[in-house]
C-alpha positions in Angstrom: 5.6 6.4 0.0 9.3 5.7 -0.2 11.9 8.5 -0.1 13.3 8.0 -3.6 9.8 8.0 -5.0 9.2 11.2 -3.2 12.3 12.8 -4.7 11.1 11.9 -8.2 7.7 13.4 -7.3 9.5 16.6 -6.1 11.3 16.8 -9.5 8.0 17.0 -11.2 6.3 19.2 -8.7 9.1 21.8 -8.9 8.2 22.4 -12.5 4.5 21.9 -12.7 3.5 23.9 -9.7 6.6 26.3 -9.8 7.3 25.7 -6.2 10.3 27.7 -4.9 12.2 27.6 -1.7 11.6 23.9 -1.2 14.8 22.0 -0.3 14.7 18.7 -2.2 16.7 16.3 -0.2 17.7 12.9 -1.4 18.2 9.8 0.7 21.4 8.3 -0.7 21.4 5.2 1.5 17.9 4.0 0.6 18.2 0.5 -1.0 16.1 0.9 -4.2 16.0 -0.8 -7.6 14.8 1.7 -10.3 13.8 0.8 -13.8 13.3 3.6 -16.3 11.0 2.7 -19.2 11.6 5.2 -22.1 9.3 5.7 -25.0 11.3 5.4 -28.3 8.3 5.5 -30.7 7.8 7.4 -34.0 5.8 10.0 -32.1 9.0 11.3 -30.7 11.8 13.0 -32.6 15.4 11.8 -32.1 16.4 15.1 -30.4 13.4 14.7 -28.0 14.6 11.2 -27.2 18.0 12.7 -26.3 16.3 15.1 -23.9 14.8 12.1 -22.2 18.2 10.5 -21.8 19.7 13.7 -20.4 16.8 14.0 -17.9 17.4 10.4 -16.7 21.1 10.9 -16.4 20.7 14.1 -14.4 18.1 12.4 -12.1 20.5 9.5 -11.5 23.2 12.0 -10.5 21.2 12.7 -7.3 21.5 9.1 -6.1 24.3 7.0 -4.6 24.8 4.2 -7.1 26.1 0.9 -5.7 25.1 -2.7 -5.1 24.0 -1.8 -1.5 22.2 1.4 -2.4 20.5 2.5 -5.6 20.6 0.4 -8.8 19.3 1.5 -12.1 18.2 -0.4 -15.2 16.7 1.0 -18.4 14.6 -0.4 -21.2 13.2 1.3 -24.3 10.0 0.4 -25.9 8.4 0.8 -29.3 6.3 -2.0 -30.8 9.1 -4.1 -29.4 10.8 -4.0 -26.0 14.6 -3.8 -25.6 16.5 -4.0 -22.4 19.3 -1.5 -22.8 21.0 -2.6 -19.5 20.0 -4.3 -16.3 20.0 -3.3 -12.7 23.4 -5.0 -12.1 25.1 -3.8 -15.3 26.5 -0.6 -14.0 27.3 -0.1 -10.3 29.4 3.1 -10.8 27.7 6.4 -11.4 30.1 7.6 -14.0 29.8 4.5 -16.2 26.0 4.4 -15.6 25.5 8.0 -16.9 27.7 7.4 -19.9 25.7 4.3 -20.7 22.4 6.2 -20.5 23.5 8.8 -22.9 24.6 6.2 -25.5 21.1 4.5 -25.7 20.0 4.6 -29.3 16.7 6.0 -30.6 14.7 3.2 -32.4 11.3 4.4 -33.7 8.1 2.3 -33.9 4.8 1.8 -32.1 4.0 2.3 -28.4 3.9 -1.1 -26.7 3.6 0.2 -23.1 2.0 -3.0 -21.8 4.8 -5.1 -23.2 7.3 -2.9 -21.5 5.6 -3.2 -18.1 5.4 -7.0 -18.6 9.1 -7.3 -19.4 10.0 -5.0 -16.5 8.1 -7.0 -14.0 9.1 -10.5 -15.2 12.7 -9.8 -16.4 14.2 -6.5 -15.2 13.1 -7.2 -11.6 14.4 -10.8 -11.6 17.2 -12.0 -9.3 19.3 -13.1 -12.3 19.5 -9.5 -13.6 20.4 -8.0 -10.2 17.1 -7.2 -8.4 17.6 -7.4 -4.7 15.0 -9.0 -2.4 15.1 -6.3 0.2 15.2 -3.3 -2.2 12.2 -1.1 -2.9 11.1 -1.6 -6.5 10.3 1.4 -8.6 9.3 1.9 -12.3 9.4 5.3 -14.0 7.5 5.3 -17.3 8.1 8.3 -19.6 5.9 8.5 -22.7 4.5 11.1 -25.2 1.8 8.9 -26.7 -1.1 6.4 -26.3 -0.3 2.8 -25.8 -1.2 0.4 -28.7 -3.2 -2.0 -26.4 -4.7 -0.1 -23.5 -6.3 -3.3 -22.0 -2.9 -5.0 -21.9 -1.3 -1.9 -20.4 -3.9 -1.7 -17.7 -3.5 -5.4 -16.9 0.3 -5.3 -16.8 0.3 -2.2 -14.6 -2.1 -3.9 -12.1 0.1 -7.0 -12.0 3.2 -4.9 -11.4 1.6 -3.0 -8.6 0.3 -6.2 -7.0 3.8 -7.6 -7.0 5.0 -4.7 -4.9 6.4 -2.4 -7.6 5.6 1.4 -7.3 5.0 3.0 -10.7 5.4 6.7 -11.6 3.9 7.7 -15.0 5.2 10.9 -16.7 3.3 12.1 -19.7 4.9 14.6 -22.0 2.8 16.9 -24.2 -0.9 16.7 -24.9 -1.1 13.2 -26.5 -0.9 10.9 -23.4 -4.4 10.7 -21.8 -4.9 11.3 -18.2 -7.0 8.2 -17.8 -4.3 5.9 -19.2 -1.5 7.5 -17.1 -3.7 7.1 -14.0 -4.2 3.4 -14.8 -0.5 2.9 -15.2 0.6 4.7 -12.1 0.4 3.9 -8.4 -1.7 6.3 -6.3 -0.8 10.0 -6.6 2.1 9.2 -9.0 0.8 10.7 -12.3 2.6 13.8 -13.7 2.4 15.7 -17.0 4.8 18.3 -18.5 4.1 20.4 -21.5 7.1 19.3 -23.6 10.5 17.6 -23.5 12.2 21.0 -22.9 10.5 21.0 -19.5 12.3 17.9 -18.4 15.7 19.8 -18.5 14.1 22.7 -16.6 13.0 20.3 -13.9 16.4 18.9 -13.3 18.0 22.3 -13.3 15.6 23.4 -10.6 16.6 20.4 -8.5 20.4 20.5 -9.1 20.9 23.6 -6.9 19.8 21.8 -3.8 22.1 19.7 -1.6 21.8 16.1 -0.6 21.7 14.6 2.9 20.3 11.6 4.8 17.2 13.4 6.0 13.9 12.5 4.3 12.4 14.8 1.8 10.0 17.6 2.7 6.3 16.6 3.1 3.7 18.4 1.1 0.6 19.8 2.7 -1.7 17.0 1.5 0.8 14.4 2.6 1.1 16.0 6.0 -2.7 15.8 6.4 -2.6 12.1 5.6 0.1 11.5 8.1 -1.7 13.5 10.8 -4.9 11.5 10.3 -2.8 8.3 10.4 -1.2 9.3 13.7 -4.6 9.7 15.3 -5.3 6.0 15.1 -5.0 4.2 18.4 -1.7 2.2 18.5 0.0 0.3 21.3 3.7 0.3 20.3 6.5 -1.6 21.8 10.2 -1.0 21.0 12.3 -4.2 21.5 16.0 -3.4 21.8 18.9 -5.8 21.3 21.1 -5.1 24.3 23.7 -7.8 23.7 27.5 -7.7 23.6 27.5 -7.3 19.8 26.4 -3.6 20.1 28.9 -1.0 21.0 27.8 1.6 23.6 28.1 4.4 21.1 25.7 2.5 18.7 23.3 1.7 21.5 23.0 5.5 22.2 22.3 6.0 18.5 19.4 3.5 18.7 18.0 5.3 21.7 18.2 8.7 19.9 16.4 7.1 16.9 13.6 5.7 19.1 13.0 9.1 20.7 12.9 10.7 17.2 10.2 8.1 16.2 8.3 8.6 19.4 8.1 12.4 18.8 6.0 11.7 15.6 3.1 10.0 17.5 0.1 11.6 19.1 0.4 10.8 22.8 -3.4 10.9 23.2 -3.8 7.9 20.9 -0.5 6.1 21.0 1.0 4.3 24.1 4.7 3.5 24.1 6.5 0.6 25.8 10.1 -0.6 25.8 11.6 -4.0 26.2 15.4 -4.7 26.2 16.9 -8.2 25.8 20.2 -10.1 25.8 20.3 -13.4 27.6 17.4 -12.2 29.7 14.5 -9.9 29.1 13.7 -6.6 30.9 10.5 -4.6 30.7 12.0 -1.1 30.8 8.7 0.8 30.2 5.2 -0.7 30.4 2.4 0.4 28.0 0.3 1.8 30.9 3.1 4.1 32.1 1.0 7.3 32.3 4.0 9.4 31.2 3.9 12.3 28.8 6.1 12.5 25.7 8.9 14.4 27.5 9.0 12.0 30.4 9.0 9.0 28.0 11.9 10.5 26.1 13.9 11.0 29.3 13.1 7.5 30.4 14.3 6.0 27.1 17.5 8.1 27.0 18.4 7.0 30.6 18.4 3.3 29.7 21.7 1.5 30.3 23.3 -1.1 28.2 23.4 -4.7 29.3 25.6 -7.6 28.2 25.1 -11.1 27.1 23.8 -13.1 24.1 20.9 -12.5 21.7 17.9 -14.4 22.9 15.4 -12.9 20.5 12.9 -15.8 21.0 12.7 -15.0 24.8 12.0 -11.4 24.0 9.2 -12.2 21.6 7.6 -14.7 24.1 7.7 -12.1 26.8 6.1 -9.5 24.5 3.2 -11.9 23.7 2.6 -13.1 27.3 3.3 -10.0 29.4 3.8 -7.0 27.2 0.3 -7.0 25.8 -1.3 -8.6 28.9 -5.1 -8.5 29.2 -5.0 -5.8 32.0 -3.0 -3.5 29.6 -4.8 -4.1 26.3 -7.0 -1.7 24.4 -9.2 -3.7 21.9 -9.5 -0.7 19.6 -5.7 -0.2 19.4 -3.4 -1.9 16.9 -0.7 -4.0 18.6 2.7 -3.2 17.0 6.3 -4.1 18.0 9.5 -2.7 16.5 12.4 -5.0 17.1 16.0 -3.8 16.5 19.0 -6.2 16.1 22.5 -6.2 14.5 23.0 -9.9 14.8 21.5 -13.4 14.7 19.6 -14.9 17.5 21.2 -17.8 19.4 18.1 -19.9 18.9 16.8 -19.3 15.4 14.3 -22.1 15.4 12.7 -20.9 18.6 12.7 -17.3 17.3 10.7 -18.4 14.3 8.1 -20.1 16.5 7.9 -17.2 18.9 7.4 -14.7 16.1 4.7 -16.8 14.6 2.9 -17.1 17.9 3.1 -13.3 18.5 1.5 -12.7 15.1 -1.3 -15.2 15.8 -2.0 -13.1 18.9 -2.6 -10.0 16.7 0.8 -8.4 17.1 2.3 -6.8 14.0 6.1 -6.9 14.0 8.4 -4.6 12.2 12.0 -6.0 12.1 15.0 -3.7 11.7 18.3 -5.2 10.9 21.4 -3.1 11.3 24.8 -3.8 9.5 25.7 -6.7 7.4 25.9 -9.3 10.1 22.2 -9.2 10.7 20.4 -12.3 9.4 18.2 -11.4 6.4 16.3 -14.7 6.5 15.6 -14.3 10.2 14.4 -10.8 9.8 11.9 -12.1 7.2 10.7 -14.8 9.6 10.2 -12.2 12.4 8.5 -9.5 10.3 4.7 -9.5 9.5 3.3 -9.4 6.0 3.8 -7.7 3.6 7.6 -7.9 4.1 8.2 -4.7 2.1 6.4 -2.7 4.8 7.4 -4.7 7.9 11.0 -5.5 7.2 13.9 -3.0 7.1 17.6 -3.2 6.8 20.2 -0.4 7.0 23.9 -0.7 6.5 25.0 1.1 9.7 23.6 2.9 12.7 23.9 6.3 11.1 21.5 5.2 8.4 18.6 4.6 10.8 17.4 8.2 10.1 16.7 7.2 6.5 13.9 4.9 7.5 12.3 7.0 10.2 9.4 8.4 8.1 8.6 4.9 6.7 8.6 3.4 10.1 6.2 6.0 11.4 3.8 5.7 8.5 3.9 1.9 8.3 3.4 1.7 12.1 0.4 4.1 12.3 -1.3 2.4 9.3 -1.5 -0.9 11.0 -5.0 -1.9 11.7 -6.2 -3.5 15.0 -6.7 -7.2 14.7 -10.3 -8.2 14.4 -10.1 -10.6 17.3 -9.2 -7.7 19.6 -12.2 -5.7 18.5 -15.1 -8.0 17.6 -14.7 -10.4 20.5 -15.6 -7.4 22.7 -18.8 -6.5 20.8 -21.8 -8.7 19.9 -24.5 -7.6 17.5 -28.0 -9.0 17.8 -31.3 -8.0 16.2 -34.7 -8.0 17.9 -36.3 -9.9 15.0 -35.4 -12.7 12.6 -32.9 -11.0 10.2 -31.2 -11.9 6.9 -28.0 -9.8 6.1 -26.7 -10.0 2.5 -23.5 -8.4 1.4 -23.4 -7.6 -2.3 -20.4 -6.6 -4.5 -19.4 -7.2 -8.1 -16.2 -9.2 -7.8 -15.5 -9.1 -11.5 -15.4 -5.3 -11.4 -13.5 -4.7 -8.3 -10.9 -7.4 -9.0 -9.3 -10.2 -6.9 -7.2 -8.0 -4.6 -10.0 -5.7 -3.5 -12.4 -8.6 -3.3 -10.2 -10.2 -0.7 -10.3 -7.0 1.4 -14.1 -6.9 1.2 -14.4 -10.5 2.2 -12.0 -10.0 5.1 -14.1 -7.0 6.2 -17.3 -9.1 6.0 -15.5 -11.8 8.1 -14.8 -9.2 10.8 -18.5 -8.2 10.8 -19.7 -11.8 11.0 -17.6 -12.3 14.2 -19.9 -9.7 15.9 -23.1 -11.5 15.0 -24.9 -13.5 17.7 -26.1 -16.4 15.6 -27.8 -18.1 18.6 -30.4 -15.3 18.9 -33.5 -14.8 16.7 -32.4 -16.8 13.7 -29.8 -14.4 12.1 -28.5 -15.4 8.7 -25.6 -13.9 6.7 -25.1 -14.3 2.9 -22.7 -12.9 0.2 -23.5 -12.2 -3.5 -20.5 -11.4 -5.5 -20.2 -13.4 -8.7 -22.0 -12.5 -11.9 -22.6 -15.3 -14.3 -25.1 -13.8 -16.7 -25.5 -15.8 -19.9 -26.3 -12.5 -21.6 -22.6 -11.7 -21.7 -21.9 -14.8 -23.9 -21.7 -14.5 -27.7 -22.1 -17.7 -29.7 -20.4 -18.3 -33.1 -23.7 -18.0 -35.0 -24.9 -14.8 -33.4 -23.3 -12.3 -35.8 -22.1 -12.5 -39.4 -20.9 -9.0 -39.8 -17.8 -7.6 -38.0 -19.5 -4.3 -37.3 -22.4 -6.1 -35.5 -20.0 -8.1 -33.4 -18.1 -5.0 -32.3 -21.3 -3.2 -31.4 -22.4 -6.2 -29.4 -19.1 -6.4 -27.6 -19.3 -2.7 -26.7 -22.9 -3.0 -25.6 -22.3 -6.0 -23.3 -19.8 -4.4 -20.9 -20.2 -5.8 -17.4 -23.4 -4.6 -15.6 -22.6 -6.9 -12.7 -24.1 -4.9 -9.8 -27.5 -4.6 -11.5 -27.5 -8.3 -12.2 -26.6 -9.2 -8.6 -29.3 -6.9 -7.2 -31.8 -8.4 -9.6 -30.8 -11.9 -8.5 -31.1 -10.9 -4.8 -34.5 -9.3 -5.3 -36.0 -12.2 -7.3 -34.6 -15.2 -5.5 -34.1 -14.0 -1.9 -37.0 -11.5 -1.5 -39.4 -13.9 -3.1 -38.8 -16.4 -0.3 -38.8 -13.8 2.5 -41.4 -11.0 2.9 -40.6 -7.9 4.9 -42.8 -8.1 8.0 -42.7 -6.9 11.5 -41.2 -10.3 12.5 -38.6 -10.5 9.8 -36.0 -8.0 8.5 -34.0 -8.2 5.3 -30.8 -6.1 5.0 -28.7 -5.6 1.8 -25.3 -4.0 2.1 -23.8 -2.9 -1.3 -20.1 -2.2 -1.8 -19.2 0.2 -4.7 -16.0 1.9 -5.8 -14.7 3.7 -8.9 -15.2 0.6 -11.0 -19.0 1.1 -10.9 -20.7 1.3 -14.3 -24.3 1.7 -15.4 -25.3 3.6 -12.3 -28.8 4.3 -13.7 -29.6 0.6 -14.1 -28.1 -0.3 -10.8 -30.0 2.5 -9.0 -33.3 1.3 -10.4 -32.6 -2.2 -9.1 -31.6 -0.8 -5.7 -34.9 1.1 -5.5 -36.9 -2.1 -6.3 -34.8 -4.0 -3.7 -35.7 -1.3 -1.1 -39.4 -2.2 -1.3 -38.7 -5.4 0.8 -35.2 -4.8 2.2 -33.2 -2.2 4.0 -30.5 -1.1 1.6 -27.2 0.3 2.8 -24.3 1.4 0.6 -20.6 1.5 1.4 -18.7 3.6 -1.1 -14.9 3.1 -1.2 -12.1 5.5 -2.4 -11.8 9.1 -3.4 -12.8 8.6 -7.0 -16.3 7.3 -6.4 -18.9 10.1 -6.8 -21.0 10.7 -3.7 -23.9 11.8 -5.9 -23.8 8.6 -7.8 -23.5 6.4 -4.7 -26.5 8.3 -3.2 -28.6 7.1 -6.2 -28.4 3.6 -4.8 -29.8 4.7 -1.5 -33.3 5.5 -0.3 -32.1 8.1 2.2 -28.8 9.9 3.2 -28.6 7.8 6.4 -28.0 4.6 4.4 -24.8 5.9 2.7 -21.4 5.2 4.3 -17.9 6.0 3.0 -14.5 4.5 3.4 -11.6 6.7 2.3 -9.6 3.7 1.1 -9.6 -0.1 1.0 -7.0 0.0 3.9 -9.7 1.6 6.1 -12.5 -0.6 4.9 -12.4 -3.1 7.9 -12.9 -0.2 10.3 -15.6 1.6 8.4 -17.6 -1.6 7.7 -17.6 -2.5 11.4 -18.7 1.1 12.2 -21.5 0.9 9.6 -22.7 -2.5 11.0 -22.7 -1.2 14.5 -25.0 1.6 13.3 -27.3 -0.8 11.5 -27.3 -3.1 14.5 -28.0 -0.5 17.1 
């Protein structure tokens, strides 16, 4: 989670949980575009609307406002949406705060979905000042329920899929927890008792000072980071050692690298260093067998070279020799952090070399320093998604502002499937059919892509040449029962009841389809095995119907269940199983490729 997002979280936490003695520190140099969406409906009194404005103005006071740092835009919404001013309207804090306090109260309905749509398509457009490299953040403040909750849910999903982080703040008892949770990104829902509480929050924050250090980490966040750092990672730092870097700045880069290294668990992370100018030098190989203190001393003893900026040569060396077969760990993610303050002398070759490195399973984080670094080249070098793998800071002193993000984004990288599955082959002693089942209409397009990628990784482990192994996927529900014809209902009440009754029961339909069509053709015998692997998350409905179909399926197939996310009930997922041994769990969709492979290894063994 980004620093400025954390600061807004801290503002809320200070009030809700009455935390004291926490020093809320704001990163002033973080490039962020923030759009506040303010409820101006009839459910709010004019003086409460003014309290909203004071809250926003006081929050803005804690950020450095400029075209290179934080920009703020504001829209108000009732049944209509009005852009009060855009991200590039005010680039001076004094005029920005004055403009905030002059926003008029309107009155009307609560078109939250319309506000989210306008924010995504207009407020964050280039013509209104949104910057390609800036983090995107929406803060929704509301005291009511949206007019069209389906539209609100859809627009919130689209905004998050486009890379916008959303914080939802509910004021009073009217906003429902479920709607706030649908609007917000993960762990970004907050509620306060009344509008007076907003002023109290800012007053609690105003006593603290501001620096370039990242904000304090809460206990639950610290646990997440600790778990993340335990993942195996092979990490290379690639240092621009050319004439364009002053010796003082080179030392700052070395200090920054040692600070990053100190955050990793040496038992799971291996560190390597490559420096480059006109030539490339392996300063520290991955298999160096040094402890953290020795690695730090080695890095700080590096001397600066001279010459041009042959980034392409450094990337080719990384691919061919840095991660050589003798040094590789198939279970470890391959990650490279490349630092530069200029443009490579062979941009075309750099693009090709970066593409080749990524094809070899290397994830690259590019860090550009100062204005002369080439944005387009940084994008070409960095892996996807760019908002996690591409960084830019305005000077060497600002490197500290991206340290926590670099650490988190690095340790969250997953090992490439080609590095893991090529080393492991699964075979069954008998003829076996494996069918993966999930309701794509319920989980959505984005999650479906992750599930299919995870299935693809499993398929790579299967020995298709032995014992007639077949793999299938059931995901699309096309039940005609969900259709309603013009002549079906004459009364509006009957149509509404039918619509409510025919909510998607996709998983039950898929299990029934599998049981009737597949199992009818293949009987479970000593010479043939049928395996059904079911994916479920918090979108699961009709657990009773689905569990009955799963029990019927288990008569002729071995049923396994992969539950995903923290909101899926273990008790409900267990109802799909015939025993506790058939239930597996993935903490998130990010972890799914790992956990599916672990599950399949268990099934295959």
